[in-house]
Backbone of each chain as ProteinMPNN parsed JSONL, in Angstrom:
{"seq_chain_A": "MTIQLTHFSAAFVFSLFASIVFGITHRETTREMVRYGLYCFAMFLGGLLAAGWAMWLVRR", "coords_chain_A": {"N_chain_A": [[-22.613, -29.822, -4.262], [-25.209, -27.642, -4.875], [-26.694, -24.507, -5.895], [-29.589, -22.507, -6.104], [-30.324, -19.571, -7.429], [-32.516, -16.747, -7.663], [-33.35, -14.738, -10.561], [-33.133, -12.046, -9.89], [-31.734, -12.089, -7.421], [-29.336, -13.212, -8.242], [-28.393, -11.203, -9.947], [-28.158, -9.164, -8.082], [-26.169, -10.083, -6.297], [-24.044, -10.305, -8.08], [-23.772, -7.587, -8.826], [-23.05, -6.435, -6.391], [-20.503, -7.599, -5.678], [-18.951, -7.061, -7.955], [-18.999, -4.291, -7.887], [-17.578, -3.747, -5.549], [-14.987, -4.582, -6.285], [-14.518, -2.867, -8.467], [-14.599, -0.388, -7.139], [-12.351, -0.538, -5.414], [-10.222, -0.846, -7.213], [-10.321, 1.251, -9.04], [-10.044, 3.75, -7.915], [-8.241, 6.138, -5.823], [-8.104, 7.042, -3.038], [-9.457, 5.967, 0.154], [-11.989, 7.019, 0.752], [-12.857, 7.863, -1.791], [-12.936, 5.389, -3.019], [-15.015, 4.072, -1.672], [-17.157, 5.733, -2.331], [-17.191, 5.496, -5.149], [-17.621, 2.77, -5.422], [-20.195, 2.53, -4.31], [-21.55, 4.108, -6.141], [-21.249, 2.602, -8.526], [-22.631, 0.31, -7.75], [-25.206, 1.318, -7.404], [-25.714, 2.115, -10.033], [-25.625, -0.339, -11.362], [-27.812, -1.708, -10.17], [-29.851, 0.113, -10.671], [-29.841, 0.143, -13.475], [-30.558, -2.477, -13.895], [-33.192, -2.586, -12.831], [-34.402, -0.679, -14.475], [-34.099, -1.861, -17.003], [-35.621, -4.136, -16.573], [-38.23, -3.069, -16.168], [-38.513, -1.87, -18.673], [-38.581, -4.082, -20.357], [-40.907, -5.193, -19.42], [-42.749, -3.286, -20.273], [-42.443, -3.476, -23.059], [-43.384, -5.998, -23.464], [-46.077, -5.767, -23.038]], "CA_chain_A": [[-23.541, -28.859, -3.664], [-25.665, -26.663, -5.872], [-27.479, -23.393, -5.361], [-30.54, -21.956, -7.072], [-30.625, -18.164, -7.169], [-33.469, -16.138, -8.592], [-32.682, -13.819, -11.485], [-32.808, -10.804, -9.191], [-30.675, -12.287, -6.419], [-28.076, -13.411, -8.982], [-27.944, -9.877, -10.406], [-27.803, -8.395, -6.891], [-24.863, -10.575, -5.823], [-23.074, -9.901, -9.107], [-23.565, -6.136, -8.717], [-22.369, -6.143, -5.128], [-19.087, -7.964, -5.694], [-18.277, -6.323, -9.036], [-18.849, -2.897, -7.437], [-16.479, -3.705, -4.571], [-13.711, -4.653, -7.018], [-14.369, -1.613, -9.219], [-14.284, 0.687, -6.197], [-10.974, -0.681, -4.915], [-9.197, -0.778, -8.256], [-10.425, 2.413, -9.918], [-9.874, 5.012, -7.197], [-7.011, 6.237, -5.04], [-8.271, 7.12, -1.585], [-10.522, 5.112, 0.705], [-13.277, 7.708, 0.596], [-13.24, 7.781, -3.211], [-13.247, 3.981, -3.318], [-16.36, 3.785, -1.159], [-18.131, 6.487, -3.146], [-17.282, 4.921, -6.499], [-18.253, 1.451, -5.28], [-21.636, 2.749, -4.13], [-22.067, 4.614, -7.419], [-21.339, 1.456, -9.451], [-23.706, -0.567, -7.284], [-26.482, 1.983, -7.73], [-25.89, 2.061, -11.493], [-25.944, -1.73, -11.716], [-29.188, -2.039, -9.767], [-30.742, 1.014, -11.409], [-29.921, -0.379, -14.852], [-31.306, -3.743, -13.837], [-34.617, -2.294, -12.661], [-34.87, 0.03, -15.677], [-34.215, -2.85, -18.089], [-36.754, -4.996, -16.23], [-39.48, -2.359, -16.47], [-38.578, -1.674, -20.13], [-39.031, -5.349, -20.952], [-42.319, -5.354, -19.046], [-43.531, -2.423, -21.159], [-42.386, -4.033, -24.413], [-44.193, -7.225, -23.499], [-47.523, -5.463, -22.995]], "C_chain_A": [[-23.934, -27.819, -4.709], [-26.514, -25.583, -5.193], [-28.383, -22.876, -6.479], [-30.853, -20.513, -6.677], [-31.719, -17.707, -8.123], [-32.697, -15.194, -9.516], [-32.241, -12.548, -10.757], [-31.677, -10.999, -8.197], [-29.325, -12.53, -7.091], [-27.52, -12.061, -9.432], [-27.488, -9.029, -9.229], [-26.405, -8.782, -6.4], [-23.758, -10.152, -6.793], [-22.731, -8.416, -8.954], [-22.735, -5.79, -7.49], [-20.866, -6.405, -5.238], [-18.315, -7.243, -6.807], [-18.042, -4.874, -8.609], [-17.709, -2.762, -6.426], [-15.131, -3.695, -5.299], [-13.481, -3.371, -7.809], [-13.951, -0.473, -8.297], [-12.833, 0.643, -5.759], [-9.952, -0.373, -6.013], [-9.219, 0.52, -9.079], [-10.215, 3.751, -9.224], [-8.681, 4.949, -6.257], [-7.244, 6.171, -3.531], [-9.457, 6.252, -1.134], [-11.897, 5.726, 0.498], [-13.776, 7.608, -0.846], [-13.631, 6.357, -3.601], [-14.67, 3.641, -2.896], [-17.413, 4.467, -2.023], [-18.304, 5.863, -4.522], [-17.933, 3.533, -6.47], [-19.764, 1.574, -5.135], [-22.279, 3.23, -5.429], [-22.259, 3.466, -8.42], [-22.506, 0.546, -9.065], [-25.076, 0.017, -7.636], [-26.758, 1.917, -9.233], [-26.273, 0.653, -11.951], [-27.417, -2.022, -11.412], [-30.2, -1.162, -10.492], [-30.936, 0.532, -12.843], [-30.737, -1.653, -14.918], [-32.81, -3.489, -13.747], [-35.183, -1.609, -13.903], [-35.074, -0.955, -16.832], [-35.41, -3.77, -17.838], [-38.089, -4.35, -16.576], [-39.627, -2.143, -17.98], [-39.073, -2.947, -20.811], [-40.507, -5.603, -20.636], [-43.205, -4.519, -19.976], [-43.577, -2.981, -22.585], [-43.317, -5.237, -24.54], [-45.679, -6.919, -23.592], [-48.038, -4.932, -24.329]], "O_chain_A": [[-23.077, -27.201, -5.342], [-26.979, -25.747, -4.065], [-27.987, -22.818, -7.643], [-31.565, -20.271, -5.702], [-31.838, -18.208, -9.242], [-31.529, -14.893, -9.272], [-31.139, -12.041, -10.968], [-30.761, -10.179, -8.126], [-28.29, -12.107, -6.577], [-26.322, -11.806, -9.312], [-26.537, -8.257, -9.355], [-25.569, -7.921, -6.124], [-22.687, -9.704, -6.383], [-21.56, -8.034, -8.953], [-21.833, -4.955, -7.549], [-20.054, -5.532, -4.927], [-17.16, -6.862, -6.617], [-17.006, -4.292, -8.931], [-16.965, -1.782, -6.447], [-14.247, -2.903, -4.974], [-12.369, -2.843, -7.821], [-13.061, 0.31, -8.629], [-12.158, 1.671, -5.733], [-8.941, 0.284, -5.764], [-8.234, 0.846, -9.742], [-10.208, 4.789, -9.886], [-8.175, 3.874, -5.934], [-6.651, 5.344, -2.838], [-10.32, 5.869, -1.925], [-12.847, 5.043, 0.117], [-14.944, 7.312, -1.097], [-14.537, 6.147, -4.408], [-15.428, 3.018, -3.639], [-18.42, 3.866, -2.397], [-19.426, 5.715, -5.007], [-18.693, 3.17, -7.368], [-20.52, 0.824, -5.751], [-23.389, 2.828, -5.778], [-23.296, 3.371, -9.075], [-23.261, 0.077, -9.917], [-25.974, -0.687, -8.097], [-27.892, 1.69, -9.654], [-27.133, 0.479, -12.814], [-28.162, -2.509, -12.262], [-31.272, -1.627, -10.881], [-32.053, 0.517, -13.359], [-31.5, -1.882, -15.856], [-33.599, -4.086, -14.479], [-36.295, -1.91, -14.335], [-36.077, -0.899, -17.544], [-36.123, -4.14, -18.771], [-38.962, -4.97, -17.183], [-40.734, -2.222, -18.512], [-39.888, -2.891, -21.733], [-41.252, -6.146, -21.453], [-44.264, -4.969, -20.411], [-44.623, -2.958, -23.234], [-43.946, -5.458, -25.575], [-46.45, -7.7, -24.149], [-49.225, -4.631, -24.458]]}, "seq_chain_B": "MANQTTAKTKVVEPAQPANTMSVIAPALGWLIPGAGHMIQKRWIRGALLFVSIGTLFILGLMMQGHIYKANGGDILDMLGFIGDLGAGGMYIVTLAMNWGQGAVAFAIADYGTKFMIVAGLLNFIAVADAYHIAIGKKQ", "coords_chain_B": {"N_chain_B": [[24.472, 23.739, -44.11], [23.755, 21.187, -44.465], [24.549, 20.217, -42.09], [22.774, 21.144, -40.38], [20.646, 20.649, -37.784], [17.466, 19.688, -36.728], [15.939, 20.892, -33.931], [14.478, 18.882, -31.745], [12.203, 18.618, -29.256], [11.934, 16.304, -26.855], [10.01, 14.661, -24.65], [10.974, 12.756, -22.105], [9.886, 10.319, -20.065], [10.719, 9.531, -16.718], [12.13, 6.37, -16.121], [10.431, 3.75, -14.51], [11.683, 2.295, -11.634], [12.467, -1.069, -11.776], [11.367, -3.468, -9.603], [11.504, -6.211, -7.282], [9.049, -6.663, -6.14], [7.25, -5.749, -8.04], [7.012, -7.828, -9.734], [6.439, -10.063, -8.194], [4.063, -9.398, -6.773], [1.895, -9.077, -8.772], [1.957, -11.702, -9.818], [1.419, -13.328, -7.603], [-1.027, -12.261, -6.926], [-2.549, -13.015, -9.098], [-2.568, -15.776, -8.775], [-3.747, -16.162, -6.227], [-6.55, -14.452, -5.549], [-6.39, -11.093, -4.463], [-4.125, -11.476, -2.944], [-1.926, -10.205, -3.952], [-2.282, -7.613, -3.105], [-2.308, -7.944, -0.382], [0.289, -8.794, 0.201], [1.584, -6.472, -0.048], [0.86, -5.134, 2.133], [-1.698, -4.083, 2.068], [-4.115, -4.812, 3.59], [-6.951, -4.797, 4.065], [-8.06, -4.127, 1.572], [-7.056, -6.262, 0.082], [-8.312, -8.416, 1.37], [-11.006, -7.848, 0.838], [-11.012, -8.04, -1.95], [-10.334, -10.707, -2.237], [-12.534, -12.001, -1.02], [-14.658, -11.028, -2.623], [-14.034, -11.754, -5.35], [-13.506, -14.461, -5.012], [-15.968, -15.391, -3.948], [-17.725, -14.851, -6.085], [-16.706, -16.601, -8.02], [-16.981, -19.123, -6.775], [-19.738, -19.191, -6.305], [-20.55, -19.26, -8.964], [-19.655, -21.8, -9.681], [-21.264, -23.336, -7.961], [-23.706, -22.798, -9.019], [-23.75, -24.449, -11.087], [-22.273, -23.728, -13.305], [-20.398, -23.597, -16.401], [-17.02, -24.458, -17.025], [-14.37, -23.238, -18.989], [-11.981, -24.839, -21.104], [-8.597, -24.723, -22.453], [-8.745, -24.004, -25.84], [-9.114, -24.186, -29.413], [-11.219, -23.466, -30.928], [-14.366, -22.208, -31.305], [-14.749, -18.652, -31.24], [-15.985, -17.44, -29.039], [-15.737, -19.415, -27.127], [-13.002, -19.405, -26.799], [-12.62, -16.85, -25.743], [-14.048, -17.171, -23.41], [-12.395, -18.986, -22.121], [-10.13, -17.388, -21.706], [-11.18, -15.517, -19.926], [-11.903, -17.194, -17.748], [-9.379, -18.127, -17.069], [-8.225, -16.015, -15.751], [-8.911, -16.283, -13.112], [-6.96, -17.696, -11.895], [-5.472, -19.541, -9.373], [-7.863, -20.685, -8.454], [-9.067, -21.456, -10.805], [-7.262, -23.38, -11.698], [-7.463, -25.33, -9.666], [-10.156, -26.008, -9.998], [-10.138, -27.152, -12.554], [-8.407, -29.291, -12.046], [-9.921, -30.789, -10.252], [-11.914, -31.526, -11.839], [-14.324, -30.131, -11.949], [-17.257, -28.224, -12.878], [-17.928, -29.157, -15.411], [-20.301, -29.89, -16.462], [-23.19, -29.95, -18.709], [-24.676, -26.918, -19.763], [-27.78, -26.469, -18.779], [-29.893, -24.895, -17.992], [-31.124, -21.517, -17.275], [-29.968, -20.365, -14.945], [-27.621, -21.819, -14.659], [-26.247, -20.889, -16.83], [-25.879, -18.272, -16.008], [-24.125, -18.847, -13.954], [-21.876, -19.689, -15.378], [-21.151, -17.242, -16.494], [-20.631, -15.806, -14.176], [-18.244, -16.996, -13.303], [-16.501, -16.361, -15.392], [-16.514, -13.567, -15.233], [-15.475, -13.259, -12.67], [-12.836, -14.057, -13.123], [-12.04, -12.057, -14.942], [-12.307, -9.784, -13.353], [-10.321, -10.355, -11.569], [-8.089, -10.011, -13.159], [-8.098, -7.222, -13.363], [-7.621, -6.614, -10.69], [-5.064, -7.657, -10.448], [-3.613, -5.923, -12.123], [-3.935, -3.618, -10.624], [-2.534, -4.29, -8.31], [0.016, -4.358, -9.386], [0.357, -1.667, -10.098], [0.42, -0.513, -7.584], [2.761, -1.66, -6.67], [4.744, -0.498, -8.288], [4.581, 2.053, -7.487], [2.758, 3.764, -8.596], [0.285, 4.007, -7.633], [-1.274, 4.543, -4.47]], "CA_chain_B": [[23.061, 23.444, -44.189], [23.583, 19.746, -44.258], [24.782, 19.899, -40.684], [21.723, 21.686, -39.525], [19.766, 19.639, -37.164], [16.248, 20.268, -36.155], [15.863, 20.64, -32.479], [13.214, 18.267, -31.352], [12.096, 18.419, -27.812], [11.332, 15.01, -26.57], [9.78, 14.481, -23.213], [11.234, 11.37, -21.711], [9.458, 10.082, -18.689], [11.693, 8.719, -15.978], [11.764, 4.952, -16.077], [10.098, 3.253, -13.179], [12.639, 1.263, -11.235], [11.885, -2.415, -11.672], [11.707, -4.091, -8.331], [11.028, -7.591, -7.152], [7.628, -6.658, -5.803], [6.438, -5.521, -9.241], [6.827, -9.135, -10.383], [5.838, -11.012, -7.252], [2.684, -9.02, -6.406], [0.914, -9.499, -9.779], [1.928, -13.168, -9.96], [0.71, -13.871, -6.438], [-2.405, -11.784, -7.03], [-3.245, -13.853, -10.083], [-2.746, -17.124, -8.218], [-4.741, -16.052, -5.138], [-7.102, -13.097, -5.636], [-6.184, -10.235, -3.294], [-2.831, -11.716, -2.291], [-0.997, -9.177, -4.451], [-2.457, -6.435, -2.255], [-1.949, -8.296, 0.997], [1.749, -8.863, 0.334], [2.049, -5.083, 0.041], [0.274, -4.61, 3.381], [-3.045, -3.505, 1.875], [-4.837, -5.972, 4.116], [-8.419, -4.728, 3.895], [-8.332, -4.207, 0.134], [-6.782, -7.636, -0.335], [-9.359, -9.3, 1.896], [-12.24, -7.572, 0.095], [-10.858, -8.605, -3.3], [-10.377, -12.168, -2.099], [-13.925, -12.409, -0.751], [-15.526, -10.694, -3.767], [-13.717, -12.574, -6.526], [-13.683, -15.864, -4.624], [-17.396, -15.707, -3.825], [-18.311, -14.892, -7.433], [-16.269, -17.822, -8.699], [-17.576, -20.299, -6.117], [-21.177, -19.177, -6.616], [-20.67, -19.72, -10.351], [-19.536, -23.271, -9.666], [-22.441, -23.905, -7.279], [-24.853, -22.642, -9.926], [-23.493, -25.445, -12.135], [-21.743, -23.075, -14.497], [-19.44, -24.367, -17.201], [-15.673, -23.886, -17.042], [-13.782, -23.449, -20.312], [-10.584, -25.289, -21.187], [-7.878, -24.17, -23.605], [-9.326, -24.547, -27.068], [-8.855, -23.406, -30.624], [-12.443, -23.558, -31.715], [-15.218, -21.03, -31.403], [-14.131, -17.455, -30.636], [-16.573, -17.209, -27.716], [-15.131, -20.392, -26.219], [-11.637, -18.94, -26.496], [-12.752, -15.707, -24.83], [-14.456, -17.743, -22.126], [-11.197, -19.561, -21.512], [-9.275, -16.283, -21.224], [-11.831, -14.993, -18.723], [-11.751, -18.177, -16.659], [-7.955, -18.226, -16.719], [-7.908, -14.916, -14.836], [-9.164, -16.665, -11.713], [-5.695, -18.226, -11.376], [-5.445, -20.776, -8.6], [-9.203, -21.294, -8.391], [-9.283, -22.106, -12.098], [-6.407, -24.581, -11.735], [-8.083, -26.325, -8.773], [-11.41, -26.452, -10.628], [-9.787, -28.086, -13.636], [-7.816, -30.493, -11.456], [-10.991, -31.572, -9.623], [-12.879, -31.829, -12.907], [-15.604, -29.484, -11.665], [-17.729, -27.29, -13.9], [-17.878, -29.78, -16.739], [-21.638, -30.279, -16.884], [-23.816, -29.185, -19.786], [-25.498, -25.816, -19.265], [-29.131, -26.9, -19.168], [-30.914, -23.907, -17.613], [-30.639, -20.133, -17.279], [-29.112, -20.073, -13.792], [-26.307, -22.4, -14.934], [-25.584, -19.955, -17.746], [-25.421, -17.177, -15.139], [-22.953, -19.359, -13.249], [-20.754, -19.609, -16.32], [-20.755, -15.823, -16.602], [-20.055, -15.429, -12.883], [-16.845, -17.44, -13.243], [-15.722, -15.567, -16.354], [-16.357, -12.209, -14.689], [-14.541, -13.358, -11.536], [-11.496, -14.061, -13.717], [-11.738, -10.74, -15.517], [-12.105, -8.856, -12.233], [-9.0, -10.634, -10.987], [-7.102, -9.347, -14.03], [-8.055, -5.811, -12.95], [-6.972, -6.584, -9.371], [-3.63, -7.899, -10.681], [-3.063, -4.668, -12.643], [-3.917, -2.684, -9.499], [-1.41, -4.691, -7.444], [1.24, -3.935, -10.093], [0.457, -0.207, -9.977], [0.861, -0.219, -6.204], [4.163, -2.098, -6.536], [5.668, 0.448, -8.951], [4.405, 3.36, -6.876], [1.835, 4.615, -9.364], [-0.916, 4.15, -6.806], [-0.988, 4.372, -3.033]], "C_chain_B": [[22.794, 21.955, -43.931], [23.759, 19.383, -42.8], [23.682, 20.425, -39.762], [20.851, 20.553, -38.979], [18.55, 20.336, -36.597], [16.166, 19.874, -34.694], [14.485, 20.101, -32.13], [13.202, 18.077, -29.844], [11.324, 17.134, -27.567], [11.192, 14.843, -25.064], [9.968, 13.008, -22.877], [10.83, 11.194, -20.259], [10.496, 9.234, -17.962], [11.211, 7.272, -15.86], [11.458, 4.535, -14.647], [11.118, 2.175, -12.802], [11.943, -0.092, -11.083], [12.31, -3.004, -10.334], [11.084, -5.479, -8.263], [9.523, -7.636, -6.926], [6.75, -6.483, -7.045], [6.248, -6.797, -10.058], [6.052, -10.08, -9.464], [4.366, -10.687, -6.994], [1.665, -9.407, -7.484], [0.808, -11.023, -9.898], [1.145, -13.811, -8.815], [-0.77, -13.482, -6.476], [-3.208, -12.578, -8.043], [-3.558, -15.225, -9.483], [-3.816, -17.138, -7.123], [-5.285, -14.625, -5.185], [-6.901, -12.307, -4.344], [-4.829, -10.39, -2.645], [-1.786, -10.693, -2.745], [-1.095, -7.893, -3.648], [-1.991, -6.74, -0.831], [-0.435, -8.315, 1.2], [2.366, -7.46, 0.402], [1.379, -4.337, 1.195], [-1.014, -3.817, 3.16], [-4.033, -4.604, 2.283], [-6.327, -5.931, 3.803], [-8.786, -4.846, 2.423], [-8.148, -5.64, -0.368], [-7.871, -8.593, 0.117], [-10.671, -9.104, 1.129], [-12.169, -8.159, -1.322], [-10.967, -10.121, -3.249], [-11.817, -12.657, -1.929], [-14.793, -12.181, -1.993], [-15.283, -11.635, -4.943], [-13.939, -14.054, -6.21], [-15.146, -16.252, -4.549], [-18.056, -15.788, -5.2], [-17.968, -16.203, -8.131], [-16.956, -19.058, -8.1], [-19.089, -20.354, -6.36], [-21.426, -19.668, -8.046], [-20.588, -21.239, -10.446], [-20.78, -23.912, -9.062], [-23.707, -23.77, -8.132], [-24.715, -23.557, -11.146], [-23.072, -24.794, -13.449], [-20.69, -23.94, -15.173], [-18.08, -23.668, -17.169], [-15.029, -24.238, -18.388], [-12.344, -23.947, -20.189], [-9.931, -24.613, -22.38], [-8.418, -24.824, -24.875], [-9.002, -23.644, -28.247], [-10.07, -23.387, -31.524], [-13.165, -22.239, -31.849], [-14.592, -19.843, -30.667], [-14.692, -17.186, -29.235], [-16.021, -18.192, -26.683], [-13.721, -19.952, -25.824], [-11.678, -17.77, -25.521], [-13.185, -16.171, -23.443], [-13.273, -18.332, -21.391], [-10.298, -18.467, -20.939], [-9.855, -15.69, -19.945], [-11.645, -15.919, -17.536], [-10.32, -18.235, -16.143], [-7.551, -17.147, -15.714], [-8.086, -15.289, -13.378], [-7.971, -17.389, -11.091], [-5.813, -19.553, -10.669], [-6.799, -21.469, -8.55], [-9.515, -22.027, -9.691], [-8.49, -23.418, -12.17], [-7.016, -25.692, -10.883], [-9.35, -26.888, -9.41], [-11.142, -27.453, -11.744], [-9.264, -29.4, -13.066], [-8.884, -31.398, -10.844], [-12.078, -31.966, -10.617], [-14.285, -31.301, -12.579], [-16.0, -28.611, -12.855], [-17.735, -27.855, -15.303], [-19.259, -30.178, -17.262], [-22.162, -29.424, -18.03], [-24.692, -28.099, -19.157], [-26.93, -26.053, -19.732], [-30.202, -25.872, -18.829], [-30.254, -22.543, -17.396], [-29.671, -19.855, -16.144], [-27.71, -20.664, -13.998], [-25.529, -21.504, -15.901], [-25.083, -18.729, -16.98], [-24.146, -17.608, -14.409], [-21.707, -19.31, -14.119], [-20.235, -18.179, -16.411], [-20.13, -15.333, -15.296], [-18.565, -15.787, -12.846], [-15.973, -16.658, -14.211], [-15.469, -14.168, -15.795], [-15.416, -12.218, -13.489], [-13.103, -13.324, -12.054], [-11.112, -12.701, -14.268], [-11.518, -9.697, -14.421], [-10.745, -9.093, -11.587], [-7.88, -10.045, -11.859], [-6.961, -7.864, -13.639], [-7.33, -5.677, -11.613], [-5.458, -6.787, -9.509], [-2.961, -6.611, -11.19], [-2.957, -3.637, -11.52], [-2.748, -2.994, -8.565], [-0.079, -4.255, -8.074], [1.442, -2.42, -9.937], [0.879, 0.208, -8.577], [2.359, -0.54, -6.07], [5.138, -1.115, -7.178], [5.48, 1.874, -8.443], [3.48, 4.29, -7.622], [0.545, 4.875, -8.582], [-0.541, 3.892, -5.36], [-1.415, 3.006, -2.538]], "O_chain_B": [[21.815, 21.542, -43.309], [23.211, 18.391, -42.318], [23.671, 20.182, -38.555], [20.415, 19.651, -39.695], [18.631, 21.44, -36.058], [16.302, 18.714, -34.305], [13.475, 20.799, -32.22], [14.089, 17.452, -29.262], [10.201, 16.948, -28.036], [12.174, 14.886, -24.323], [9.21, 12.145, -23.319], [11.366, 11.838, -19.356], [11.077, 8.32, -18.547], [10.053, 7.001, -15.544], [12.147, 4.926, -13.704], [11.373, 1.255, -13.578], [10.96, -0.227, -10.354], [13.494, -3.021, -9.998], [10.249, -5.852, -9.088], [8.82, -8.508, -7.437], [5.637, -7.005, -7.098], [5.42, -6.84, -10.968], [5.143, -10.792, -9.892], [3.519, -11.581, -6.994], [0.649, -10.016, -7.15], [-0.285, -11.567, -10.057], [0.326, -14.707, -9.022], [-1.644, -14.267, -6.109], [-4.408, -12.788, -7.867], [-4.652, -15.763, -9.655], [-4.68, -18.014, -7.098], [-4.552, -13.681, -4.891], [-7.208, -12.798, -3.258], [-4.414, -9.527, -1.872], [-0.869, -10.362, -1.994], [-0.114, -7.162, -3.519], [-1.367, -5.909, -0.171], [0.062, -7.9, 2.248], [3.5, -7.281, 0.845], [1.333, -3.107, 1.234], [-1.374, -2.975, 3.982], [-4.686, -5.228, 1.447], [-6.897, -6.916, 3.332], [-9.711, -5.575, 2.064], [-8.963, -6.159, -1.131], [-8.304, -9.465, -0.637], [-11.36, -10.073, 0.809], [-13.151, -8.707, -1.824], [-11.604, -10.742, -4.099], [-12.257, -13.593, -2.596], [-15.576, -13.053, -2.368], [-16.219, -12.239, -5.467], [-14.484, -14.801, -7.023], [-15.534, -17.318, -5.027], [-18.856, -16.688, -5.454], [-18.824, -16.833, -8.751], [-17.445, -19.923, -8.826], [-19.65, -21.425, -6.59], [-22.385, -20.395, -8.306], [-21.34, -21.876, -11.183], [-21.29, -24.905, -9.58], [-24.656, -24.539, -7.977], [-25.473, -23.445, -12.11], [-23.447, -25.23, -14.537], [-20.166, -24.888, -14.587], [-17.998, -22.444, -17.273], [-15.124, -25.37, -18.863], [-11.596, -23.537, -19.301], [-10.606, -24.009, -23.213], [-8.53, -26.047, -24.959], [-8.657, -22.475, -28.075], [-9.949, -23.301, -32.746], [-12.651, -21.281, -32.426], [-13.985, -20.006, -29.609], [-13.958, -16.753, -28.346], [-15.856, -17.848, -25.513], [-13.304, -20.105, -24.676], [-10.877, -17.7, -24.589], [-12.744, -15.628, -22.43], [-13.16, -18.193, -20.174], [-9.771, -18.596, -19.834], [-9.124, -15.397, -18.998], [-11.273, -15.48, -16.448], [-10.08, -18.372, -14.943], [-6.635, -17.35, -14.917], [-7.478, -14.676, -12.5], [-7.97, -17.665, -9.892], [-6.199, -20.561, -11.262], [-6.876, -22.697, -8.598], [-10.147, -23.083, -9.683], [-8.996, -24.434, -12.647], [-7.083, -26.845, -11.308], [-9.591, -28.095, -9.369], [-11.827, -28.468, -11.865], [-9.623, -30.48, -13.534], [-8.775, -32.622, -10.905], [-13.037, -32.654, -10.269], [-15.291, -31.938, -12.889], [-15.179, -28.303, -13.72], [-17.567, -27.12, -16.276], [-19.383, -30.73, -18.356], [-21.661, -28.331, -18.293], [-25.361, -28.331, -18.151], [-27.26, -25.867, -20.903], [-31.32, -25.97, -19.334], [-29.031, -22.417, -17.341], [-28.658, -19.184, -16.345], [-26.722, -20.075, -13.56], [-24.308, -21.38, -15.802], [-24.003, -18.211, -17.262], [-23.207, -16.825, -14.267], [-20.626, -18.939, -13.662], [-19.027, -17.943, -16.404], [-19.197, -14.529, -15.318], [-17.734, -14.988, -12.415], [-14.831, -16.326, -13.89], [-14.355, -13.649, -15.871], [-14.638, -11.281, -13.31], [-12.252, -12.639, -11.485], [-9.984, -12.246, -14.081], [-10.65, -8.833, -14.544], [-10.096, -8.157, -11.118], [-6.844, -9.629, -11.341], [-5.855, -7.325, -13.59], [-6.533, -4.76, -11.415], [-4.671, -6.175, -8.787], [-1.872, -6.256, -10.739], [-1.996, -2.87, -11.471], [-2.06, -2.09, -8.091], [0.838, -3.834, -7.369], [2.552, -1.955, -9.677], [1.617, 1.179, -8.41], [3.116, 0.204, -5.445], [6.241, -0.918, -6.668], [6.145, 2.796, -8.916], [3.418, 5.481, -7.318], [-0.178, 5.836, -8.843], [0.38, 3.131, -5.061], [-1.247, 2.696, -1.359]]}, "name": "protein", "num_of_chains": 2, "seq": "MTIQLTHFSAAFVFSLFASIVFGITHRETTREMVRYGLYCFAMFLGGLLAAGWAMWLVRRMANQTTAKTKVVEPAQPANTMSVIAPALGWLIPGAGHMIQKRWIRGALLFVSIGTLFILGLMMQGHIYKANGGDILDMLGFIGDLGAGGMYIVTLAMNWGQGAVAFAIADYGTKFMIVAGLLNFIAVADAYHIAIGKKQ"}
């Protein structure tokens, strides 16, 4: 069984699961874990979009 | 004068008592992602780690990613092997079933390879976390 993800969906799934693990392992309390996980997720996706737009600008 | 000794203050941290859990939890956590937390009654954390790491690894396989075997060749291949090895039981099963042996022919398959390596590396972090819980360094 194979799966074909788009570049964005692959990056989205990667960001989601990596952020969950980072949140759990890098903070002490539940509240801090959730906050840090959300922060990592936002940074992942923000970096992804920024890099995408930067490449679009370079290409033009 | 010869008997004079310089007084050196040395801060000695109290040794952490070695317990059985500090060995079992990391070992179990390596074999099954999240199990090191579950055995210490951190059920939700363990379940989330299991789902996250397991899904990343399985998605990597489904994307036709390549799994690395023990090798002494290229440095990147060796690092890939170390990353894959972190996935523990999933890596062993994958090797036993001879999955993930195809040639990486397109970009998504290369993403799959990276997914599996990252799943292994994330499991290493989870194992260290399980150890810290076992020795009382973390709640």
